[in-house]
C-alpha positions as CSV (number, residue, x, y, z in Angstrom):
1,X,0.1,0.2,-0.3
2,X,1.6,3.3,-1.0
3,X,1.3,6.6,1.1
4,X,-1.8,7.9,-0.7
5,X,-3.7,4.9,-0.4
6,X,-3.0,4.9,3.7
7,X,-3.9,8.6,3.5
8,X,-7.0,7.7,1.9
9,X,-7.7,4.4,4.5
10,X,-7.3,7.1,7.3
11,X,-9.2,10.3,5.8
12,X,-12.3,6.9,5.3
13,X,-11.9,6.0,8.6
14,X,-12.1,9.6,10.7
15,X,-14.6,10.9,8.3
16,X,-17.1,7.7,9.2
17,X,-15.8,8.6,12.6
18,X,-17.1,12.1,12.9
19,X,-20.4,11.2,10.9
20,X,-21.0,8.6,13.4
21,X,-20.6,11.0,16.0
22,X,-22.9,13.5,14.2
23,X,-25.9,11.4,12.5
24,X,-25.5,7.8,14.8
25,X,-24.8,4.4,13.1
26,X,-27.8,4.0,11.5
27,X,-28.0,7.3,9.4
28,X,-24.3,7.4,7.9
29,X,-24.2,6.0,4.3
30,X,-21.2,5.3,2.2
31,X,-21.7,8.3,0.0
32,X,-21.9,11.0,3.4
33,X,-18.2,9.2,4.4
34,X,-16.7,9.6,0.5
35,X,-17.8,13.2,0.4
36,X,-16.6,14.1,4.0
37,X,-13.6,12.2,3.5
38,X,-13.2,13.5,-0.3
39,X,-12.8,10.2,-1.8
40,X,-14.4,8.6,-4.5
41,X,-16.5,5.5,-4.2
42,X,-14.1,3.2,-5.6
43,X,-11.2,4.1,-3.1
44,X,-13.8,3.3,-0.2
45,X,-14.9,0.0,-1.8
46,X,-11.3,-0.7,-2.3
47,X,-10.5,-0.2,1.2
48,X,-13.5,-1.8,3.2
49,X,-16.5,-3.4,2.5
50,X,-19.3,-0.5,4.7
51,X,-20.2,-2.9,7.4
52,X,-16.1,-3.5,8.3
53,X,-15.8,0.0,8.2
54,X,-18.8,0.7,10.0
55,X,-17.6,-1.6,13.1
56,X,-14.0,-0.3,12.8
57,X,-15.2,3.1,13.5
58,X,-17.6,2.4,16.1
59,X,-15.2,1.1,17.7
60,X,-12.4,3.0,17.3
61,X,-15.0,5.7,18.7
62,X,-15.1,3.5,21.7
63,X,-11.6,2.5,22.2
64,X,-11.2,6.2,23.1
65,X,-14.4,5.9,25.5
66,X,-12.4,2.7,27.1
67,X,-10.0,4.5,27.4
68,X,-11.0,7.7,29.2
69,X,-12.8,5.2,32.2
70,X,-10.3,5.6,34.0
71,X,-7.7,8.3,33.0
72,X,-3.7,7.6,33.3
73,X,-2.8,9.1,36.8
74,X,-6.6,9.5,37.5
75,X,-7.4,7.9,41.6
76,X,-9.8,5.4,41.9
77,X,-12.0,7.5,43.6
78,X,-12.2,10.6,41.6
79,X,-12.7,8.2,38.7
80,X,-15.5,6.7,40.2
81,X,-16.9,9.6,40.9
82,X,-16.2,11.4,36.8
83,X,-17.7,8.1,35.6
84,X,-21.0,8.6,37.7
85,X,-21.5,12.2,36.7
86,X,-20.4,11.4,33.4
87,X,-22.2,8.8,32.4
88,X,-25.8,10.7,32.5
89,X,-24.3,13.6,30.9
90,X,-25.9,15.6,27.6
91,X,-22.6,15.0,26.1
92,X,-22.6,11.0,26.5
93,X,-25.8,11.1,24.7
94,X,-24.4,10.4,21.4
95,X,-22.4,7.2,22.6
96,X,-25.2,5.8,24.1
97,X,-27.4,6.2,20.8
98,X,-24.8,4.8,19.0
99,X,-24.0,1.8,21.7
100,X,-28.2,0.8,21.6
101,X,-27.9,0.7,17.7
102,X,-24.9,-1.2,17.4
103,X,-26.5,-3.4,20.0
104,X,-29.5,-3.5,17.4
105,X,-27.4,-3.8,14.1
106,X,-25.5,-6.8,15.8
107,X,-28.0,-9.0,15.7
108,X,-27.9,-9.3,11.7
109,X,-24.4,-7.6,11.2
110,X,-21.6,-10.2,12.2
111,X,-18.9,-7.2,11.6
112,X,-20.5,-5.1,14.1
113,X,-21.8,-8.5,16.6
114,X,-17.5,-8.8,17.2
115,X,-16.8,-5.5,17.7
116,X,-19.4,-5.1,20.4
117,X,-18.7,-8.0,22.2
118,X,-14.9,-6.8,22.2
119,X,-16.1,-3.8,23.2
120,X,-18.1,-4.6,26.0
121,X,-15.2,-7.1,27.3
122,X,-12.4,-4.6,27.5
123,X,-15.2,-1.7,29.0
124,X,-15.8,-4.0,31.7
125,X,-12.3,-5.5,32.1
126,X,-11.4,-1.8,32.5
127,X,-14.2,-0.8,35.1
128,X,-13.3,-4.0,37.3
129,X,-9.5,-2.8,37.3
130,X,-11.1,0.4,38.6
131,X,-12.7,-1.3,41.6
132,X,-9.9,-3.3,42.1
133,X,-7.5,-0.8,42.1
134,X,-10.0,1.1,44.8
135,X,-9.9,-2.1,46.8
136,X,-6.0,-1.9,46.9
137,X,-5.9,1.7,47.9
138,X,-8.6,1.3,50.3
139,X,-11.1,3.8,48.9
140,X,-13.1,1.0,49.3
141,X,-13.8,-2.7,50.0
142,X,-15.8,-5.0,47.5
143,X,-15.9,-8.5,47.9
144,X,-16.1,-9.3,44.4
145,X,-15.2,-6.2,42.2
146,X,-16.2,-7.8,38.8
147,X,-19.4,-8.5,40.2
148,X,-19.8,-5.2,41.3
149,X,-18.6,-3.4,37.6
150,X,-21.7,-6.4,36.1
151,X,-24.5,-4.6,38.9
152,X,-23.1,-1.0,38.3
153,X,-23.1,-1.6,34.5
154,X,-26.3,-3.3,34.5
155,X,-28.4,-0.6,36.3
156,X,-26.4,2.4,34.8
157,X,-26.9,1.1,31.3
158,X,-30.6,0.9,32.1
159,X,-31.1,3.9,33.5
160,X,-29.6,5.8,30.2
161,X,-32.1,3.6,28.9
162,X,-35.1,5.8,30.7
163,X,-33.3,8.8,30.3
164,X,-33.1,8.2,26.3
165,X,-36.7,6.9,26.2
166,X,-37.9,10.2,27.8
167,X,-39.0,8.5,30.8
168,X,-40.4,11.3,33.1
169,X,-40.0,10.3,36.3
170,X,-36.2,10.2,35.9
171,X,-33.7,12.8,35.0
172,X,-29.6,13.2,34.9
173,X,-29.4,14.2,39.0
174,X,-32.0,11.0,39.8
175,X,-29.9,8.8,37.9
176,X,-26.8,10.0,39.3
177,X,-28.1,9.3,42.7
178,X,-29.3,6.0,41.6
179,X,-25.8,4.8,41.1
180,X,-24.6,6.9,43.5
181,X,-26.3,4.9,45.8
182,X,-26.1,1.5,45.1
183,X,-22.4,2.3,45.3
184,X,-22.8,3.1,48.7
185,X,-24.7,-0.2,48.8
186,X,-21.9,-2.3,47.4
187,X,-19.9,-0.9,49.3
188,X,-21.6,-1.8,52.6
189,X,-21.5,1.8,53.6
190,X,-24.8,3.3,55.4
191,X,-26.8,5.3,52.9
192,X,-26.1,8.9,53.4
193,X,-27.3,10.2,50.4
194,X,-30.5,12.4,50.2
195,X,-32.8,11.4,47.1
196,X,-32.6,14.9,44.8
């Protein structure tokens, strides 16, 4: 592959990433990608099949999400607090939309199914490592951090679904409260947070 081909390939991937964040997984089509990347359809088809490109761009987005879950040099308590706060922030909506769309698409798209499975595992391992690190430095004492990670992930995902679907009985502050409350219970502490 010559340098020009590699540059075209990277432009295609980056254009797809940008469009996915702007439009969502289901709305983006190859024409929008070629226009944004400034390449012809032939070059896109030379490098990628559409399902693989879409999955590759989606995975690139979520590789950054995995890395950002626990930033280098960040203490476990600070990372957990940020995780809770950012989980329900409006800036997270495009990511949640992409995640939900990927789950739906993965039923019929093998490339997306494989990418989603890898990413889910990476996120869970990263979250478990964060909880284990908190145990190690005495922030909390969780008997089974991996199990706690799954329960907290399930609650967060459910709360996000309620928010995205416009549930009138919950807002971002209440969702954060419920997740913080669950963490308090996981730690075996007495809940002290007042409901919003």
